[in-house]
Every structure is written in structure tokens, then in C-alpha cells.
mmCIF file of the C-alpha atoms, coordinates in Angstrom:
data_MODEL
# 
_entry.id   MODEL 
# 
loop_
_atom_site.group_PDB 
_atom_site.id 
_atom_site.type_symbol 
_atom_site.label_atom_id 
_atom_site.label_alt_id 
_atom_site.label_comp_id 
_atom_site.label_asym_id 
_atom_site.label_entity_id 
_atom_site.label_seq_id 
_atom_site.pdbx_PDB_ins_code 
_atom_site.Cartn_x 
_atom_site.Cartn_y 
_atom_site.Cartn_z 
_atom_site.occupancy 
_atom_site.B_iso_or_equiv 
_atom_site.pdbx_formal_charge 
_atom_site.auth_seq_id 
_atom_site.auth_comp_id 
_atom_site.auth_asym_id 
_atom_site.auth_atom_id 
_atom_site.pdbx_PDB_model_num 
ATOM 1  C CA . UNK A 1 1  ? -97.350  23.022 178.477 1.00 0.00 ? 1  UNK A CA 1 
ATOM 2  C CA . UNK A 1 2  ? -98.690  22.056 181.874 1.00 0.00 ? 2  UNK A CA 1 
ATOM 3  C CA . UNK A 1 3  ? -100.520 24.149 184.417 1.00 0.00 ? 3  UNK A CA 1 
ATOM 4  C CA . UNK A 1 4  ? -101.624 24.114 188.019 1.00 0.00 ? 4  UNK A CA 1 
ATOM 5  C CA . UNK A 1 5  ? -104.696 26.315 187.615 1.00 0.00 ? 5  UNK A CA 1 
ATOM 6  C CA . UNK A 1 6  ? -107.074 23.697 189.005 1.00 0.00 ? 6  UNK A CA 1 
ATOM 7  C CA . UNK A 1 7  ? -104.973 23.116 192.109 1.00 0.00 ? 7  UNK A CA 1 
ATOM 8  C CA . UNK A 1 8  ? -104.557 26.846 192.734 1.00 0.00 ? 8  UNK A CA 1 
ATOM 9  C CA . UNK A 1 9  ? -108.289 27.431 192.217 1.00 0.00 ? 9  UNK A CA 1 
ATOM 10 C CA . UNK A 1 10 ? -109.219 24.673 194.641 1.00 0.00 ? 10 UNK A CA 1 
ATOM 11 C CA . UNK A 1 11 ? -106.735 25.956 197.215 1.00 0.00 ? 11 UNK A CA 1 
ATOM 12 C CA . UNK A 1 12 ? -108.443 29.378 197.044 1.00 0.00 ? 12 UNK A CA 1 
ATOM 13 C CA . UNK A 1 13 ? -111.788 27.543 197.403 1.00 0.00 ? 13 UNK A CA 1 
ATOM 14 C CA . UNK A 1 14 ? -113.141 29.019 194.172 1.00 0.00 ? 14 UNK A CA 1 
ATOM 15 C CA . UNK A 1 15 ? -115.521 27.262 191.814 1.00 0.00 ? 15 UNK A CA 1 
ATOM 16 C CA . UNK A 1 16 ? -114.867 27.247 188.088 1.00 0.00 ? 16 UNK A CA 1 
ATOM 17 C CA . UNK A 1 17 ? -117.761 29.691 187.686 1.00 0.00 ? 17 UNK A CA 1 
ATOM 18 C CA . UNK A 1 18 ? -116.336 32.067 190.290 1.00 0.00 ? 18 UNK A CA 1 
ATOM 19 C CA . UNK A 1 19 ? -112.889 32.045 188.687 1.00 0.00 ? 19 UNK A CA 1 
ATOM 20 C CA . UNK A 1 20 ? -114.409 32.540 185.236 1.00 0.00 ? 20 UNK A CA 1 
ATOM 21 C CA . UNK A 1 21 ? -116.300 35.592 186.495 1.00 0.00 ? 21 UNK A CA 1 
ATOM 22 C CA . UNK A 1 22 ? -113.155 37.033 188.097 1.00 0.00 ? 22 UNK A CA 1 
ATOM 23 C CA . UNK A 1 23 ? -111.217 36.868 184.829 1.00 0.00 ? 23 UNK A CA 1 
ATOM 24 C CA . UNK A 1 24 ? -114.165 37.593 182.524 1.00 0.00 ? 24 UNK A CA 1 
ATOM 25 C CA . UNK A 1 25 ? -114.323 34.314 180.588 1.00 0.00 ? 25 UNK A CA 1 
ATOM 26 C CA . UNK A 1 26 ? -116.767 31.403 180.404 1.00 0.00 ? 26 UNK A CA 1 
ATOM 27 C CA . UNK A 1 27 ? -116.719 28.395 182.705 1.00 0.00 ? 27 UNK A CA 1 
ATOM 28 C CA . UNK A 1 28 ? -115.954 26.298 179.617 1.00 0.00 ? 28 UNK A CA 1 
ATOM 29 C CA . UNK A 1 29 ? -112.747 28.286 179.088 1.00 0.00 ? 29 UNK A CA 1 
ATOM 30 C CA . UNK A 1 30 ? -111.641 27.516 182.652 1.00 0.00 ? 30 UNK A CA 1 
ATOM 31 C CA . UNK A 1 31 ? -112.436 23.823 182.103 1.00 0.00 ? 31 UNK A CA 1 
ATOM 32 C CA . UNK A 1 32 ? -110.416 23.811 178.867 1.00 0.00 ? 32 UNK A CA 1 
ATOM 33 C CA . UNK A 1 33 ? -107.440 25.475 180.553 1.00 0.00 ? 33 UNK A CA 1 
ATOM 34 C CA . UNK A 1 34 ? -107.527 23.088 183.520 1.00 0.00 ? 34 UNK A CA 1 
ATOM 35 C CA . UNK A 1 35 ? -107.617 20.050 181.219 1.00 0.00 ? 35 UNK A CA 1 
ATOM 36 C CA . UNK A 1 36 ? -104.806 21.392 178.999 1.00 0.00 ? 36 UNK A CA 1 
ATOM 37 C CA . UNK A 1 37 ? -107.041 21.653 175.925 1.00 0.00 ? 37 UNK A CA 1 
ATOM 38 C CA . UNK A 1 38 ? -106.562 25.418 175.688 1.00 0.00 ? 38 UNK A CA 1 
ATOM 39 C CA . UNK A 1 39 ? -103.478 27.568 176.220 1.00 0.00 ? 39 UNK A CA 1 
ATOM 40 C CA . UNK A 1 40 ? -104.559 31.005 177.448 1.00 0.00 ? 40 UNK A CA 1 
ATOM 41 C CA . UNK A 1 41 ? -103.267 34.263 176.030 1.00 0.00 ? 41 UNK A CA 1 
ATOM 42 C CA . UNK A 1 42 ? -100.686 36.274 177.940 1.00 0.00 ? 42 UNK A CA 1 
ATOM 43 C CA . UNK A 1 43 ? -103.426 38.649 179.088 1.00 0.00 ? 43 UNK A CA 1 
ATOM 44 C CA . UNK A 1 44 ? -105.630 35.828 180.378 1.00 0.00 ? 44 UNK A CA 1 
ATOM 45 C CA . UNK A 1 45 ? -102.640 34.142 182.026 1.00 0.00 ? 45 UNK A CA 1 
ATOM 46 C CA . UNK A 1 46 ? -101.871 37.375 183.885 1.00 0.00 ? 46 UNK A CA 1 
ATOM 47 C CA . UNK A 1 47 ? -105.509 37.737 184.961 1.00 0.00 ? 47 UNK A CA 1 
ATOM 48 C CA . UNK A 1 48 ? -105.574 34.141 186.214 1.00 0.00 ? 48 UNK A CA 1 
ATOM 49 C CA . UNK A 1 49 ? -102.343 34.632 188.145 1.00 0.00 ? 49 UNK A CA 1 
ATOM 50 C CA . UNK A 1 50 ? -103.670 37.807 189.774 1.00 0.00 ? 50 UNK A CA 1 
ATOM 51 C CA . UNK A 1 51 ? -107.027 36.214 190.657 1.00 0.00 ? 51 UNK A CA 1 
ATOM 52 C CA . UNK A 1 52 ? -105.293 33.190 192.175 1.00 0.00 ? 52 UNK A CA 1 
ATOM 53 C CA . UNK A 1 53 ? -102.570 35.144 193.986 1.00 0.00 ? 53 UNK A CA 1 
ATOM 54 C CA . UNK A 1 54 ? -99.782  33.429 192.037 1.00 0.00 ? 54 UNK A CA 1 
ATOM 55 C CA . UNK A 1 55 ? -97.052  34.321 189.561 1.00 0.00 ? 55 UNK A CA 1 
ATOM 56 C CA . UNK A 1 56 ? -97.687  33.278 185.961 1.00 0.00 ? 56 UNK A CA 1 
ATOM 57 C CA . UNK A 1 57 ? -94.618  31.052 186.061 1.00 0.00 ? 57 UNK A CA 1 
ATOM 58 C CA . UNK A 1 58 ? -96.052  29.297 189.119 1.00 0.00 ? 58 UNK A CA 1 
ATOM 59 C CA . UNK A 1 59 ? -99.240  28.449 187.199 1.00 0.00 ? 59 UNK A CA 1 
ATOM 60 C CA . UNK A 1 60 ? -97.803  27.527 183.793 1.00 0.00 ? 60 UNK A CA 1 
ATOM 61 C CA . UNK A 1 61 ? -94.710  25.546 182.781 1.00 0.00 ? 61 UNK A CA 1 
ATOM 62 C CA . UNK A 1 62 ? -93.237  24.244 179.556 1.00 0.00 ? 62 UNK A CA 1 
ATOM 63 C CA . UNK A 1 63 ? -92.822  20.481 179.371 1.00 0.00 ? 63 UNK A CA 1 
# 
């Protein structure tokens, strides 16, 4: 699975800390998602999409 969370976050001019606070997770979780070391749950994926103004399918894709 690949994702474009980092690119979407940077486009919204959010820091990792700010995004983490918006979706109620740690900064380390955001780092792990952005580096493809962690696949978020459906709930977290939906929260990320909402916070970043994207659709889930625009943020995450199967290889």
C-alpha cells in the first residue's frame, strides 16, 4: 500500500504535530504512516482524509 499523506499534509501547510492533534494520534504515528511503516485503521484513514480535505482513496492506494 502506498499513500500521499505527507504530500497532502505539506500542501495544507500542516506540521506532523498539527495533523496528529487534528486526528488524535501521536506525531510518531503520523511519521510511521508517511513512511509506510504503519497502515492506519479505517477510522484513522477517514479522520486523515477529513483533516486533509481529501477522499480516502486519494490518500491511500494498493500497489
